[in-house]
C-alpha positions in Angstrom: 19.9 10.3 3.1 16.0 9.9 4.2 13.4 7.8 2.9 10.6 8.3 4.7 7.0 8.4 4.0 3.6 9.3 6.3 0.1 8.3 4.5 -3.2 8.7 5.8 -6.1 6.9 3.7 -8.6 4.4 3.3 -8.0 0.7 2.2 -9.6 0.1 -1.2 -10.3 -3.8 -0.6 -9.4 -6.2 2.7 -5.9 -6.5 3.3 -4.1 -9.9 1.8 -1.8 -12.0 4.4 0.1 -14.4 3.5 3.1 -16.0 4.7 6.5 -16.5 3.1 7.7 -20.2 3.2 9.7 -19.9 6.3 6.7 -18.7 7.8 7.1 -14.9 8.1 3.7 -12.7 7.8 3.6 -10.3 5.1 0.2 -8.1 3.8 -0.5 -6.1 1.1 -3.5 -4.1 1.1 -3.8 -0.1 -1.5 -4.8 3.2 0.4 -6.5 5.9 -1.2 -5.1 9.0 -0.2 -7.1 12.1 -1.1 -5.1 15.1 -2.8 -5.4 18.5 -1.0 -6.4 20.3 -4.4 -9.7 19.7 -6.0 -9.7 19.4 -10.2 -11.2 22.0 -12.7 -14.5 19.8 -12.3 -14.3 20.7 -8.4 -13.8 16.9 -7.7 -11.7 15.5 -5.1 -9.1 13.4 -6.7 -7.0 10.6 -4.9 -3.7 8.6 -5.4 -3.6 4.7 -5.0 -0.4 3.7 -3.0 0.4 -0.1 -2.8 1.7 -0.6 0.7 3.3 -3.9 2.4 3.8 -4.7 6.1 5.9 -7.2 7.4 5.5 -9.8 10.8 3.3 -8.7 13.8 2.3 -5.6 11.8 0.9 -7.6 9.2 -0.8 -9.8 11.8 -2.2 -6.5 13.0 -3.4 -5.1 9.8 -4.9 -8.2 8.7 -6.8 -8.9 12.1 -8.2 -4.9 12.7 -8.3 -3.3 9.2 -10.5 -3.7 6.5 -12.2 -2.3 3.3 -13.1 1.2 3.9 -11.2 1.6 6.7 -8.9 4.9 7.7 -5.4 4.0 8.1 -2.1 5.8 8.7 0.9 4.4 7.6 4.5 5.6 8.4 7.2 3.8 6.2 9.7 4.1 3.4 9.0 4.1 0.0 10.7 0.8 -2.1 10.6 0.3 -5.6 11.6 -3.1 -7.3 11.0 -4.2 -10.8 10.8 -7.5 -12.9 9.9 -8.7 -16.3 6.6 -10.2 -17.0 5.4 -12.8 -19.3 5.6 -10.5 -22.5 9.5 -9.5 -21.8 8.4 -6.2 -20.7 10.0 -4.6 -17.7 7.6 -3.4 -14.8 8.1 -1.2 -12.2 6.7 -1.5 -8.9 6.4 1.2 -5.9 5.5 0.4 -2.6 
């Protein structure tokens, strides 16, 4: 099976770098990726993709990329779920 995605878009906000309890760097950011077509009103629409990077890649993203930067991502899709405070199941795709 293949699980690979290649995206090019702009960051919607500055990346959020944090470290796990054992010191591993992880960064989260959202990428706005334009669709290849326009809507009925002639406007360009975009998809907002949550992304996550680990270790040295995470530190590089945090140091060199900021809100509005054009970025290319080559990775895989990961889906997880959890139960929120209201007892509802929330599905997250990154």
